[in-house]
VOROSE-237813 format. One record per residue (C-alpha): residue number from 1; x, z, y. Coordinates in steps of 0.001 Angstrom, whole numbers, plus 500000, padded with zeros to 6 digits. Layout:
[node NUM, [X, Z, Y]]
...
This chain:
[node 1, [176612, 699562, 644730]]
[node 2, [172931, 697551, 644835]]
[node 3, [171172, 696435, 648085]]
[node 4, [168270, 698671, 647322]]
[node 5, [171163, 701794, 646986]]
[node 6, [172015, 700709, 650809]]
[node 7, [168976, 700869, 652292]]
[node 8, [167794, 703687, 650594]]
[node 9, [171083, 705736, 652073]]
[node 10, [170460, 703864, 655392]]
[node 11, [167056, 705879, 655407]]
[node 12, [168282, 709096, 654601]]
[node 13, [170880, 708609, 657470]]
[node 14, [168527, 707404, 659911]]
[node 15, [166063, 710022, 659196]]
[node 16, [168292, 712745, 659508]]
[node 17, [171078, 711766, 661994]]
[node 18, [173644, 712378, 659582]]
[node 19, [176414, 710907, 661405]]
[node 20, [179804, 711913, 662613]]
[node 21, [181668, 711233, 665924]]
[node 22, [185137, 710638, 666266]]
[node 23, [187083, 710052, 669751]]
[node 24, [189978, 707907, 670511]]
[node 25, [191430, 708178, 673741]]
[node 26, [192370, 705337, 676335]]
[node 27, [195619, 706265, 678149]]
[node 28, [196751, 705118, 681487]]
[node 29, [200511, 704649, 681512]]
[node 30, [200581, 704508, 685136]]
[node 31, [199496, 708108, 685648]]
[node 32, [199993, 709272, 682057]]
[node 33, [196420, 710899, 681707]]
[node 34, [193702, 710193, 679652]]
[node 35, [191142, 707722, 681505]]
[node 36, [188552, 708123, 678924]]
[node 37, [187402, 708090, 674919]]
[node 38, [186306, 705557, 672888]]
[node 39, [183242, 706884, 670597]]
[node 40, [183419, 705808, 666966]]
[node 41, [180882, 706745, 664226]]
[node 42, [180904, 707179, 660660]]
[node 43, [178464, 707785, 657913]]
[node 44, [178304, 711253, 655697]]
[node 45, [181181, 711714, 653820]]
[node 46, [179687, 711570, 650522]]
[node 47, [177706, 708518, 651060]]
[node 48, [178546, 704522, 649951]]
[node 49, [177855, 704078, 653522]]
[node 50, [180738, 706487, 655044]]
[node 51, [182784, 703469, 656257]]
[node 52, [181314, 701945, 659519]]
[node 53, [181646, 698446, 658284]]
[node 54, [179299, 698905, 655575]]
[node 55, [176936, 700899, 657691]]
[node 56, [176546, 698779, 660785]]
[node 57, [176484, 695460, 658101]]
[node 58, [173223, 697270, 656427]]
[node 59, [171570, 697763, 659257]]
[node 60, [172303, 694395, 660652]]
[node 61, [171058, 692704, 657375]]
[node 62, [167887, 694842, 657096]]
[node 63, [167018, 694349, 660973]]
[node 64, [167702, 698263, 661987]]
[node 65, [171138, 697545, 663939]]
[node 66, [169330, 698528, 667331]]
[node 67, [167574, 701919, 665668]]
[node 68, [170962, 702916, 664071]]
[node 69, [172886, 702442, 667559]]
[node 70, [170506, 704596, 669256]]
[node 71, [171185, 707383, 666600]]
[node 72, [174921, 707002, 667109]]
[node 73, [174712, 707111, 670565]]
[node 74, [172628, 710304, 670346]]
[node 75, [175143, 712033, 668097]]
[node 76, [178091, 710473, 670491]]
[node 77, [176421, 712110, 673870]]
[node 78, [175693, 715401, 672291]]
[node 79, [179231, 715673, 670537]]
[node 80, [180397, 714347, 673861]]
[node 81, [178754, 717278, 675817]]
[node 82, [179593, 719709, 673643]]
[node 83, [182999, 719015, 673485]]
[node 84, [183537, 718955, 677433]]
[node 85, [185749, 716020, 677436]]
[node 86, [186781, 714511, 680939]]
[node 87, [186762, 711079, 681964]]
[node 88, [184789, 707873, 680671]]
[node 89, [182998, 707470, 677502]]
[node 90, [183244, 703951, 675639]]
[node 91, [179990, 703360, 673389]]
[node 92, [180177, 700142, 671419]]
[node 93, [177110, 697914, 671381]]
[node 94, [176765, 694999, 669325]]
[node 95, [175280, 691962, 671530]]
[node 96, [173000, 691033, 668829]]
[node 97, [171358, 694530, 668844]]
[node 98, [170052, 693847, 672441]]
[node 99, [168275, 690810, 671343]]
[node 100, [166517, 692743, 668462]]
[node 101, [162610, 692781, 668871]]
[node 102, [162816, 696438, 668263]]
[node 103, [165368, 697056, 671211]]
[node 104, [164029, 699313, 674061]]
[node 105, [165237, 698732, 677494]]
[node 106, [166242, 702352, 678916]]
[node 107, [167009, 704318, 675966]]
[node 108, [170568, 704479, 676500]]
[node 109, [169763, 706175, 679752]]
[node 110, [167231, 708293, 678505]]
[node 111, [169519, 709405, 675988]]
[node 112, [172409, 710209, 678734]]
[node 113, [169965, 712020, 680963]]
[node 114, [169272, 714370, 678059]]
[node 115, [172614, 715558, 677697]]
[node 116, [173339, 715277, 681535]]
[node 117, [175989, 712953, 681713]]
[node 118, [175990, 710571, 684376]]
[node 119, [175743, 706743, 683605]]
[node 120, [179028, 705795, 685940]]
[node 121, [180977, 707919, 683503]]
[node 122, [180057, 705601, 680544]]
[node 123, [181253, 702153, 679667]]
[node 124, [179221, 699706, 677555]]
[node 125, [181404, 698390, 675122]]
[node 126, [180417, 694836, 673405]]
[node 127, [181736, 694427, 670247]]
[node 128, [180971, 690724, 668653]]
[node 129, [180717, 690222, 665097]]
[node 130, [178381, 687508, 664982]]
[node 131, [177645, 683890, 667242]]
[node 132, [175529, 685293, 670450]]
[node 133, [173944, 682204, 671185]]
[node 134, [171481, 683230, 673964]]
[node 135, [174211, 684160, 676498]]
[node 136, [171237, 684009, 679218]]
[node 137, [169217, 687077, 677912]]
[node 138, [172390, 688738, 677070]]
[node 139, [173133, 688350, 680501]]
[node 140, [169874, 689818, 681705]]
[node 141, [170336, 692968, 679470]]
[node 142, [173909, 693504, 680644]]
[node 143, [172576, 693136, 684312]]
[node 144, [169988, 695514, 683594]]
[node 145, [172695, 698210, 682257]]
[node 146, [174756, 697702, 685501]]
[node 147, [172106, 698014, 687490]]
[node 148, [171797, 701724, 686050]]
[node 149, [175451, 702244, 687158]]
[node 150, [177067, 701516, 683786]]
[node 151, [180589, 699457, 683440]]
[node 152, [180911, 696692, 681000]]
[node 153, [183909, 696211, 678682]]
[node 154, [184675, 693345, 676177]]
[node 155, [185991, 694285, 672942]]
[node 156, [188387, 692292, 670533]]
[node 157, [188861, 689590, 673148]]
[node 158, [190196, 686364, 670940]]
[node 159, [188656, 687565, 667864]]
[node 160, [185001, 687110, 668652]]
[node 161, [182856, 683915, 668119]]
[node 162, [182387, 683458, 671939]]
[node 163, [184600, 686261, 673604]]
[node 164, [185979, 683794, 676381]]
[node 165, [182736, 682494, 677358]]
[node 166, [181052, 685839, 677553]]
[node 167, [184127, 686933, 679713]]
[node 168, [183404, 684065, 682180]]
[node 169, [179741, 684669, 681804]]
[node 170, [179240, 688295, 682237]]
[node 171, [182625, 689542, 684107]]
[node 172, [183082, 692533, 682471]]
[node 173, [184971, 695582, 684311]]
[node 174, [186793, 696063, 681278]]
[node 175, [188933, 693679, 678927]]
[node 176, [190190, 694854, 675282]]
[node 177, [192727, 692839, 673473]]
[node 178, [192039, 692166, 669630]]
[node 179, [194735, 694209, 668077]]
[node 180, [196105, 691038, 666117]]
[node 181, [197649, 690162, 669304]]
[node 182, [199177, 693556, 669869]]
[node 183, [200688, 693961, 666317]]
[node 184, [204144, 693185, 666635]]
[node 185, [204066, 691736, 670198]]
[node 186, [207867, 692635, 670771]]
[node 187, [208754, 690142, 667866]]
[node 188, [206323, 687272, 668767]]
[node 189, [206816, 685286, 671681]]
[node 190, [203290, 683652, 671533]]
[node 191, [201391, 686978, 671459]]
[node 192, [203519, 687914, 674547]]
[node 193, [202033, 684479, 676490]]
[node 194, [199003, 684904, 674800]]
[node 195, [198277, 688695, 676504]]
[node 196, [200324, 687241, 679534]]
[node 197, [197839, 684927, 680287]]
[node 198, [195106, 687270, 679487]]
[node 199, [196513, 689383, 682390]]
[node 200, [196316, 686395, 684765]]
[node 201, [192734, 685923, 684216]]
[node 202, [192018, 689708, 684483]]
[node 203, [193925, 689450, 688042]]
[node 204, [191659, 686747, 688564]]
[node 205, [188527, 687865, 687635]]
[node 206, [188928, 691816, 688499]]
[node 207, [188815, 693125, 684987]]
[node 208, [191158, 695808, 683924]]
[node 209, [193207, 695091, 680348]]
[node 210, [193039, 697565, 677630]]
[node 211, [195324, 697049, 674888]]
[node 212, [194312, 698505, 671454]]
[node 213, [195576, 699017, 668038]]
[node 214, [199198, 700096, 669227]]
[node 215, [201220, 701757, 666497]]
[node 216, [205129, 701126, 667411]]
[node 217, [206543, 702113, 670240]]
[node 218, [208270, 698692, 670660]]
[node 219, [204802, 697375, 671323]]
[node 220, [204298, 699872, 673711]]
[node 221, [207503, 699051, 675466]]
[node 222, [206581, 695809, 675831]]
[node 223, [203125, 696130, 676997]]
[node 224, [204221, 698159, 679503]]
[node 225, [206940, 695690, 680896]]
[node 226, [204438, 693104, 680828]]
[node 227, [202064, 695294, 683052]]
[node 228, [199659, 696636, 680615]]
[node 229, [198609, 699766, 682040]]
[node 230, [195459, 701022, 679962]]
[node 231, [196288, 701631, 676134]]
[node 232, [195047, 703009, 673022]]
[node 233, [195945, 703171, 669336]]
[node 234, [197534, 705219, 666549]]
[node 235, [201082, 705677, 667906]]
[node 236, [198989, 707481, 670831]]
[node 237, [196200, 709286, 668887]]
[node 238, [194244, 708640, 666199]]
[node 239, [190452, 708802, 666142]]
[node 240, [189371, 712580, 665849]]
[node 241, [186505, 714699, 665983]]
[node 242, [188300, 717307, 668561]]
[node 243, [190236, 714992, 670289]]
[node 244, [193251, 715962, 672390]]
[node 245, [192782, 716719, 676194]]
[node 246, [196256, 715265, 677086]]
[node 247, [198372, 712983, 675073]]
[node 248, [202402, 712829, 674588]]
[node 249, [203482, 709583, 675313]]
[node 250, [206767, 708882, 673982]]
[node 251, [209599, 709182, 676309]]
[node 252, [210417, 706642, 678987]]
[node 253, [213366, 704816, 678126]]
[node 254, [214612, 701485, 679841]]
[node 255, [216275, 699506, 676990]]
[node 256, [216512, 696311, 679477]]
[node 257, [218659, 698492, 681820]]
[node 258, [221999, 696602, 680214]]
[node 259, [220405, 693208, 680174]]
[node 260, [217948, 692722, 683557]]
[node 261, [218619, 692607, 686910]]
[node 262, [215645, 694534, 687726]]
[node 263, [217015, 698035, 686500]]
[node 264, [217175, 699728, 689871]]
[node 265, [215005, 702567, 690073]]
[node 266, [212804, 703427, 692946]]
[node 267, [214916, 705526, 695036]]
[node 268, [214967, 702685, 697691]]
[node 269, [211484, 702770, 698109]]
[node 270, [210833, 706624, 698101]]
[node 271, [209677, 707780, 701199]]
[node 272, [209621, 711509, 700829]]
[node 273, [206247, 711856, 702726]]
[node 274, [204961, 715917, 702822]]
[node 275, [201636, 716064, 700754]]
[node 276, [198588, 717916, 701027]]
[node 277, [196802, 720437, 699082]]
[node 278, [193350, 719394, 697298]]
[node 279, [191678, 722490, 699413]]
[node 280, [193017, 721391, 702910]]
[node 281, [190260, 720939, 705388]]
[node 282, [189287, 717520, 706439]]
[node 283, [189848, 718160, 709873]]
[node 284, [193531, 719193, 709236]]
[node 285, [194168, 715773, 707795]]
[node 286, [192485, 714153, 710299]]
[node 287, [195271, 715722, 712716]]
[node 288, [198165, 714726, 710486]]
[node 289, [197061, 711144, 710680]]
[node 290, [196401, 711302, 714431]]
[node 291, [199562, 712811, 715130]]
[node 292, [201943, 710223, 713506]]
[node 293, [200598, 706670, 714464]]
[node 294, [202880, 705235, 711816]]
[node 295, [201330, 707049, 708500]]
[node 296, [199587, 704928, 706411]]
[node 297, [198369, 707763, 703633]]
[node 298, [198824, 710777, 702270]]
[node 299, [199178, 712176, 698806]]
[node 300, [196647, 715125, 697670]]
[node 301, [198154, 717814, 694987]]
[node 302, [196960, 720485, 692957]]
[node 303, [198628, 723875, 692447]]
[node 304, [201150, 722256, 689979]]
[node 305, [202331, 719582, 692680]]
[node 306, [200886, 716956, 690805]]
[node 307, [198770, 714284, 692548]]
[node 308, [195166, 714390, 692393]]
[node 309, [194195, 711823, 694819]]
[node 310, [195141, 709977, 697544]]
[node 311, [194055, 709486, 701395]]
[node 312, [194509, 706281, 703483]]
[node 313, [194255, 706064, 706932]]
[node 314, [191377, 703416, 707035]]
[node 315, [189247, 704927, 704295]]
[node 316, [189183, 708287, 705854]]
[node 317, [188715, 706611, 709314]]
[node 318, [185594, 704761, 707762]]
[node 319, [184307, 707439, 706142]]
[node 320, [184116, 709562, 709367]]
[node 321, [182392, 706732, 711680]]
[node 322, [179397, 707532, 710201]]
[node 323, [176986, 709454, 712454]]
[node 324, [177362, 713414, 712665]]
[node 325, [180130, 712948, 709759]]
[node 326, [182949, 714307, 711508]]
[node 327, [180619, 717877, 712403]]
[node 328, [179674, 717700, 708560]]
[node 329, [182881, 717341, 707260]]
[node 330, [185343, 718933, 709412]]
[node 331, [185632, 722223, 707381]]
[node 332, [185273, 720568, 703701]]
[node 333, [188126, 720102, 701776]]
[node 334, [189669, 716300, 701494]]
[node 335, [189030, 716257, 697999]]
[node 336, [185605, 715241, 699080]]
[node 337, [186879, 712315, 700631]]
[node 338, [189787, 711219, 698761]]
[node 339, [190507, 708511, 696467]]
[node 340, [190798, 709296, 692880]]
[node 341, [191967, 705386, 692242]]
[node 342, [195163, 705602, 693078]]
[node 343, [198545, 704278, 691497]]
[node 344, [201342, 706971, 690340]]
[node 345, [204666, 705503, 689142]]
[node 346, [207410, 707205, 687514]]
[node 347, [210548, 707518, 689651]]
[node 348, [213067, 706220, 686938]]
[node 349, [210387, 702753, 686535]]
[node 350, [211633, 699797, 686862]]
[node 351, [211038, 697923, 690187]]
[node 352, [209805, 694996, 687919]]
[node 353, [207432, 697415, 686017]]
[node 354, [205946, 698633, 689439]]
[node 355, [205336, 695332, 690609]]
[node 356, [203296, 694370, 687482]]
[node 357, [201479, 697666, 687601]]
[node 358, [200727, 696843, 691490]]
[node 359, [199389, 693176, 690763]]
[node 360, [197213, 693920, 687639]]
[node 361, [195297, 696555, 689964]]
[node 362, [192409, 694476, 691592]]
[node 363, [191747, 697296, 694273]]
[node 364, [195071, 697690, 695407]]
[node 365, [195638, 696775, 699092]]
[node 366, [198676, 695621, 700699]]
[node 367, [198780, 698006, 703118]]
[node 368, [197735, 700794, 700953]]
[node 369, [200672, 703218, 699777]]
[node 370, [201198, 704100, 696078]]
[node 371, [202592, 707455, 694660]]
[node 372, [205951, 707995, 693005]]
[node 373, [206284, 711218, 690792]]
[node 374, [209433, 712720, 688638]]
[node 375, [208068, 714082, 685168]]
[node 376, [204673, 713843, 686658]]
[node 377, [205457, 716079, 689890]]
[node 378, [205051, 714317, 693337]]
[node 379, [208312, 713137, 695029]]
[node 380, [206931, 710749, 697684]]
[node 381, [205383, 707652, 698587]]
[node 382, [206116, 703929, 698147]]
[node 383, [205205, 701008, 700229]]
[node 384, [203171, 697883, 698589]]
[node 385, [204933, 695616, 701202]]
[node 386, [208621, 697081, 700176]]
[node 387, [208309, 696177, 696609]]
[node 388, [207083, 692259, 697448]]
[node 389, [209638, 692256, 699690]]
[node 390, [212369, 693168, 697077]]
[node 391, [210680, 691386, 694389]]
[node 392, [211164, 687861, 696649]]
[node 393, [214749, 688466, 697356]]
[node 394, [215049, 689332, 693312]]
[node 395, [213316, 686048, 692787]]
[node 396, [215632, 684150, 695359]]
[node 397, [218498, 685445, 693608]]
[node 398, [217717, 684458, 690177]]
[node 399, [216634, 681221, 691207]]
[node 400, [220260, 680671, 693231]]
[node 401, [221863, 681280, 690110]]
[node 402, [219566, 679651, 687454]]
[node 403, [220431, 676571, 685537]]
[node 404, [218903, 673795, 687255]]
[node 405, [217643, 672323, 684099]]
[node 406, [216268, 675103, 681793]]
[node 407, [215713, 677561, 684529]]
[node 408, [217726, 680171, 682194]]
[node 409, [220251, 682524, 684007]]
[node 410, [223324, 680805, 684862]]
[node 411, [226923, 682202, 684625]]
[node 412, [226677, 684711, 687451]]
[node 413, [224034, 686766, 685769]]
[node 414, [225509, 686330, 682324]]
[node 415, [228226, 688035, 683686]]
[node 416, [226445, 690679, 685285]]
[node 417, [224448, 690896, 682138]]
[node 418, [227900, 691836, 679932]]
[node 419, [229115, 693764, 682528]]
[node 420, [226074, 696266, 682378]]
[node 421, [226044, 695963, 678792]]
[node 422, [229742, 697538, 678759]]
[node 423, [228895, 700118, 681422]]
[node 424, [226097, 701757, 679557]]
[node 425, [227756, 701524, 676308]]
[node 426, [225400, 699780, 674323]]
[node 427, [225584, 698522, 670853]]
[node 428, [224776, 694579, 671146]]
[node 429, [225554, 691151, 669237]]
[node 430, [226812, 688809, 672072]]
[node 431, [226083, 685314, 670843]]
[node 432, [227888, 681871, 672038]]
[node 433, [225756, 679328, 670644]]
[node 434, [226873, 675374, 670942]]
[node 435, [225205, 672149, 669736]]
[node 436, [227450, 670156, 667237]]
[node 437, [227495, 666279, 667678]]
[node 438, [225923, 666464, 671163]]
[node 439, [227936, 664690, 673246]]
[node 440, [227971, 661425, 670885]]
[node 441, [224191, 661906, 670436]]
[node 442, [223727, 662014, 674555]]
[node 443, [225905, 658915, 674610]]
[node 444, [223821, 657143, 671880]]
[node 445, [220040, 658071, 672946]]
[node 446, [220443, 658674, 676329]]
[node 447, [220887, 661649, 678916]]
[node 448, [216905, 661918, 679027]]
[node 449, [217056, 662636, 675565]]
[node 450, [219572, 665073, 675749]]
[node 451, [217674, 666758, 678330]]
[node 452, [215070, 667121, 675860]]
[node 453, [217132, 668535, 673321]]
[node 454, [218656, 671086, 675914]]
[node 455, [215189, 672148, 676912]]
[node 456, [214222, 672398, 672940]]
[node 457, [217218, 674768, 672513]]
[node 458, [216409, 676666, 675390]]
[node 459, [212540, 677152, 674455]]
[node 460, [213564, 678052, 670506]]
[node 461, [216329, 680931, 672403]]
[node 462, [213576, 682204, 674136]]
[node 463, [211052, 682700, 671712]]
[node 464, [213586, 684220, 669448]]
[node 465, [214363, 687412, 672186]]
[node 466, [212693, 690436, 672490]]
[node 467, [212337, 690367, 676302]]
[node 468, [212466, 694548, 675998]]
[node 469, [215991, 694020, 674678]]
[node 470, [217380, 691030, 674571]]
[node 471, [218846, 688301, 677411]]
[node 472, [219458, 684922, 677131]]
[node 473, [221332, 682279, 679191]]
[node 474, [222275, 678889, 680099]]
[node 475, [226129, 678876, 680452]]
[node 476, [226209, 675054, 681150]]
[node 477, [225472, 671445, 678920]]
[node 478, [224773, 672629, 675851]]
[node 479, [226613, 675911, 675873]]
[node 480, [224351, 679135, 675713]]
[node 481, [224792, 682637, 675510]]
[node 482, [222493, 685468, 673935]]
[node 483, [222703, 689216, 674111]]
[node 484, [220989, 690828, 671357]]
[node 485, [220105, 694358, 671493]]
[node 486, [217738, 694471, 668410]]
[node 487, [218903, 695580, 665291]]
[node 488, [217577, 692762, 663637]]
[node 489, [219813, 690160, 665194]]
[node 490, [220982, 688591, 662458]]
[node 491, [217317, 687687, 661121]]
[node 492, [216752, 686373, 664656]]
[node 493, [219837, 684356, 664452]]
[node 494, [219062, 682772, 660996]]
[node 495, [215376, 682223, 662560]]
[node 496, [216860, 680511, 665239]]
[node 497, [218879, 678001, 663197]]
[node 498, [215792, 677001, 661192]]
[node 499, [213743, 676419, 664455]]
[node 500, [215697, 674423, 665735]]
[node 501, [216652, 672288, 662396]]
[node 502, [213103, 671760, 662469]]
[node 503, [212497, 670956, 665949]]
[node 504, [215426, 668396, 666337]]
[node 505, [213436, 665879, 663736]]
[node 506, [211724, 664444, 666723]]
[node 507, [214577, 663460, 668652]]
[node 508, [216099, 660864, 666076]]
[node 509, [215044, 657527, 664958]]
[node 510, [213741, 656676, 661285]]
[node 511, [216838, 655188, 660505]]
[node 512, [219308, 658213, 661736]]
[node 513, [216749, 660847, 659965]]
[node 514, [216489, 659094, 656595]]
[node 515, [220197, 658654, 656810]]
[node 516, [221100, 662100, 658089]]
[node 517, [223886, 660925, 659926]]
[node 518, [224255, 658452, 663115]]
[node 519, [226937, 656053, 664493]]
[node 520, [228639, 656457, 668037]]
[node 521, [231486, 656086, 669797]]
[node 522, [234139, 659048, 669549]]
[node 523, [236254, 660098, 672778]]
[node 524, [238967, 657428, 671853]]
[node 525, [236066, 654663, 672007]]
[node 526, [236310, 654313, 667967]]
[node 527, [233076, 653996, 666436]]
[node 528, [232498, 656753, 663749]]
[node 529, [229835, 658462, 662156]]
[node 530, [228762, 661820, 663215]]
[node 531, [226073, 664344, 661124]]
[node 532, [222794, 664994, 662897]]
[node 533, [222631, 667626, 665563]]
[node 534, [223218, 671284, 664422]]
[node 535, [223871, 674561, 666203]]
[node 536, [227051, 676710, 665694]]
[node 537, [226797, 680636, 666967]]
[node 538, [229999, 682723, 667337]]
[node 539, [228863, 686310, 667514]]
[node 540, [230591, 689498, 668529]]
[node 541, [229495, 692958, 666967]]
[node 542, [229803, 695306, 669459]]
[node 543, [229287, 698923, 668635]]
[node 544, [227982, 701441, 670805]]
[node 545, [230764, 702852, 673173]]
[node 546, [233194, 700081, 671739]]
[node 547, [233632, 698224, 674809]]
[node 548, [235688, 700920, 676688]]
[node 549, [238470, 698908, 677128]]
[node 550, [236591, 695667, 677263]]
[node 551, [235648, 693728, 680374]]
[node 552, [233007, 691343, 680754]]
[node 553, [235289, 688306, 681010]]
[node 554, [237360, 689383, 677984]]
[node 555, [233850, 689851, 676086]]
[node 556, [232743, 686296, 677018]]
[node 557, [236116, 685080, 675796]]
[node 558, [235746, 686755, 672372]]
[node 559, [232501, 685137, 671898]]
[node 560, [234098, 681786, 672756]]
[node 561, [236598, 682197, 670338]]
[node 562, [233982, 683359, 667815]]
[node 563, [232109, 680202, 668716]]
[node 564, [235160, 677798, 668120]]
[node 565, [235414, 679379, 664516]]
[node 566, [231882, 678875, 664011]]
[node 567, [232469, 674948, 664881]]
[node 568, [235236, 674553, 662428]]
[node 569, [232292, 675197, 659784]]
[node 570, [230580, 671779, 659139]]
[node 571, [226884, 671944, 659847]]
[node 572, [224793, 675058, 661182]]
[node 573, [227184, 677861, 660861]]
[node 574, [227470, 681590, 662216]]
[node 575, [230907, 683335, 662441]]
[node 576, [230727, 686965, 663220]]
[node 577, [233728, 689018, 664645]]
[node 578, [233786, 692943, 665740]]
[node 579, [234755, 693632, 668957]]
[node 580, [238323, 695491, 669291]]
């Protein structure tokens, strides 16, 4: 298609407003509800500009990007209002369109007002396709948006030309992680580190993180474990002209239960506090707080016993301190003063999951409570301070039994892990990992270099595990234990052998590296030739429910036996046995 034909097609689209609006839900995992919808635009189905990539590129090159985006917003708002969608509306805005001479400030607000949409429901989502040099001008434009009541989101974090700088300069309310870092995150330790860093920065900057492009249940599971609470992607719902009001999230399994020490449920934290109906008069709620001095919060429920809000003692007191407030509000329903910004967690979620959700919330105060539900129905309240106390106890216990060099879990957590594995009857590969020729290497190169080798192996092991399903521990010395619940454990182990072989080259002197061996004293004090470091891995293949007659000690002994068979094979070796 020629440029002239593209420009002609664009003229037709702008003249007739022939655009289609699609909406993709953005879901809050902790509350299992739709937070809002990202609006997406397509050109006419029979047009060469049907693809949004081609459509917006043509408008950009012809200097009509701002004009096209206003036409998109007009169509989006009309359709959003026509569908009667709840929640927030995320609208994409290209930063360069704000800097075009044709851009007219205030047009977006006029469009919203025309369709009766409040600006506090709208999130301006910056999508960066080209370098934005004039950050100061862009910052002024976004301050203008904020002054009108809009929220700001930064899209495709990590993919743009200057997205990190924009985050620092603009301090958005939401940050959307580019799908490249979400794709296969359950198999990629580097991507998990990236997302973990983003969560830390978001916490410091009081921004909420949205993970987009989720297509696999394993990706969703890992993100939820890490504390990402807002998600979107094909796994949840595709962009549609008639999007769903509710979404069916995958059933919450906890595959970490047999490997992690955070698998306890929330029963220890559950306070079965009575809740109030959303139509309860405010005066009655105030009486309830006055009658119970230790009552910090009350959940507010709808007719289906599902939480719709929460009332905190301090917030209610502040609201009623204003002149005549008590008289004005006394007979009004509590729904008028309740907070809709609350955290609701499923009763079967782990303590660590809840801790991550709490710490990811910029507005969660330590003296406030959160809501505990079971299948969406209210069960009670939990205290933030109790979560922090239990997490602290877990951290102290983990540190007590961690290996002092690698900080990996030591023998006590390893035995506990194997015990949980057998108790739950899960299929897994129990792997005993040992370094060949390590003692003579340690004697020749020194303990400091030997420690570097152990740390290198610990890192290789950690990068090859899926944090949602696997476990890695340090037995002691050059002995490590892996419990792999992933079905692709053979590929993970082969990758481990390759990783360690490549990483080890930096530990030898050039002479030994070229010779492929080194000379050192054996246990009898005799000088002998040793091959370069390699790994021997003994594996016990445990089928589901096959460990009914095993205990943790016997399972560990089987893995040790498999390792001894592997060590009898020169060089990198893998020996697999089936559990009896």
